[in-house]
C-alpha positions in Angstrom: 102.5 96.0 58.2 105.6 96.3 60.3 107.4 93.6 62.2 106.9 93.6 65.7 110.2 93.6 67.5 110.7 92.7 71.2 113.5 91.5 73.5 111.7 90.4 76.5 114.7 89.9 78.7 118.4 89.7 78.0 121.1 89.2 80.5 123.9 91.9 80.4 126.7 92.7 83.1 125.0 93.5 86.1 121.4 94.0 84.8 118.7 92.6 82.7 117.1 94.7 79.9 114.3 94.3 77.5 112.1 96.0 75.1 109.1 95.8 73.2 107.8 97.8 69.9 104.2 98.1 71.0 103.4 101.9 72.3 102.0 102.2 75.6 99.0 104.2 74.8 97.3 104.2 78.0 100.4 103.3 80.0 100.7 100.0 82.0 103.3 98.2 84.3 106.4 96.3 84.4 105.8 93.1 86.8 108.9 92.0 88.3 108.9 88.5 90.2 111.3 86.1 91.6 110.4 82.5 92.4 106.9 83.5 91.2 106.4 86.4 93.9 106.1 89.7 92.7 108.9 92.1 94.4 108.1 95.2 92.3 105.7 96.8 89.8 106.8 99.6 88.0 104.6 102.0 86.0 105.0 102.4 82.5 104.6 106.1 81.7 102.6 107.3 78.6 104.8 108.8 76.0 104.4 112.2 74.9 102.4 111.9 71.7 102.6 115.4 70.6 106.4 115.3 70.0 107.7 115.5 66.6 110.9 113.6 67.3 111.7 110.3 69.2 113.9 112.0 71.8 111.3 114.5 72.8 108.5 111.8 73.0 110.6 109.9 75.9 108.9 109.5 79.2 110.8 107.8 81.9 110.0 106.2 85.4 112.2 104.6 88.0 111.6 102.4 91.0 114.1 101.0 93.6 113.3 97.9 95.5 114.8 95.1 97.7 114.7 91.3 96.9 114.2 88.7 99.8 118.0 88.4 99.9 118.6 92.1 100.7 120.0 92.8 97.2 118.8 96.4 95.9 117.6 96.8 92.4 116.7 100.0 90.4 114.4 99.4 87.7 113.9 102.1 84.9 111.1 102.0 82.4 110.9 104.4 79.5 108.0 104.9 76.8 108.3 106.7 73.5 106.4 106.8 70.4 108.4 103.8 69.2 107.7 101.4 72.2 108.7 100.5 75.5 112.1 99.9 77.1 113.3 98.9 80.5 116.5 97.9 82.4 117.0 96.4 85.9 120.2 97.1 87.7 121.3 95.0 90.4 123.3 96.4 93.4 124.6 93.6 96.0 123.7 94.0 99.4 126.2 95.4 102.2 127.7 92.3 103.1 129.5 92.4 99.6 129.9 88.4 99.6 128.7 88.4 96.0 128.9 90.6 93.1 126.2 91.9 90.8 127.1 89.4 88.1 127.1 86.4 90.5 123.7 87.7 91.8 122.6 88.1 88.1 123.9 84.4 87.4 121.9 82.8 90.5 118.5 84.7 89.8 118.8 84.4 86.0 116.4 81.1 85.9 114.3 82.6 88.8 113.4 86.1 87.7 110.1 86.8 85.6 109.7 90.4 84.1 106.6 90.8 82.2 105.2 94.1 80.4 101.3 94.6 80.9 99.7 97.3 78.9 96.8 99.1 80.4 93.7 98.5 77.7 91.5 101.5 76.8 87.9 101.0 78.1 
């Protein structure tokens, strides 16, 4: 039996990223919350199960959204025969008082990102 690996959330320069080795057989969604309020729900696409290679199995979906402070985000989720990965990039609002790294530092303790898989019926 294989080892289930996952990085639920890792802070990087200007973005959050994570992954999970569970394959999204029926898709699902990535729930992004700040201060316990959902600010975006991103669909997890179903991978191409007919593919012979990893790179041919990858399906990707992106969503753009804005938080309560006017900062812009781009969330990208990809799904393959090896699992699900995601990245949330931060783009500071137009007033330019904070960099993406400063915003990242400010919301790290307030953000919650969860993968929810659709269950087959």
